[in-house]
N, C-alpha and C positions, 0 to 999 in steps of 0.2 A: 262782782259781789259787793265790791267796797261801795259802790253806787246804788244800794238796795234801795234808798229813798226814790230815786228817780225812776224805779221800774213800776210797772204795773204788775198787781199780783200775778196773772198769768206768765208775765217774763220772768219774776221772781220765782215762781214754782217750776219753770221749765229749765232755769239755769240750776236750781237745786236739784231737780231731778237727772240732769246731765251731769252734774258732780257725781250725785250717787253711782248712775250707772258707769261713769268713767271708773271711779274708785273699785266697782264690783267686776266689771269686766275689761278695764284697759281698752275699753272703746267708748267714744262718745255716741251722742244720739245720732249723730248724722253718719258717723261709721254704721250704725244698726241699720239705719235706712236702706244705705247703699249696698250693704249685704244682702239685706233682704231682697232688695230690687234686682240686683245681679246674680244671686243666688251663690256667691263666692265670700270668702270671709275676707273682708275690707277693713283697713284702719289705716288713718293718718301716721301712726307710730310705726306702721310698716313701711310706709312710703319713706318716712326720713331715716328709719334704720337701714333698709336694704334696697331702697328705690322701687319697691314694688306696693302699690296701692292695694292689690287684692291678691288672693291666693286662692287656688282651688281648695274646696271644702276637705279635710282630711276624712279618709272612712272612720268606720267605727273602731275601736280600738279591740285589739283581741282579748278574750275572757280571760283573767288569770286562772292558772291550773287550780284545781281543788286540792286542798290540804289533805294529807292522811289523816284518819280519824284519830283522836288522842283519847285514850281511857285513864284516867285519874282516879285515883282511890285516897281515902283517908288513911293516914299514919299517924305514928305518935309526933306530934308536932308539926308536921308538914304534910303537904299532898305530893305523891308520887304518881308520875303519867308515865305510859306506856304507849308504844304503837299498836300492841294487841293487847286484847283483853285477857285479865289475869283470871284463869279458869278457877283458880281456889280461893278468890277473894268472893265473901258474902255479897250480895246486892245491897245491903245496907252501907257498905263502905264505899260504893261508887259515888262519885261525885257530880258526873255528867250522864 
């Protein structure tokens, strides 16, 4: 990038795109091309860190467990939340 005056606009754009790609994904443009062609996760950083250029793609991560519902009600000054609905609270006090 220091010699940007000696580059064509296309080269300058590709260098900028490569830098943004690396900052966003940790992989360069060539890493993405090799990954696409091989169907694996490839990066030069992996080759340097643990000696493997490509890894098998990891399967989808399991979905997080659903959280128990929370029932919140207006009280004096604060909201109070419970795991079960309050059978005595009027609907106007319910926050969610």
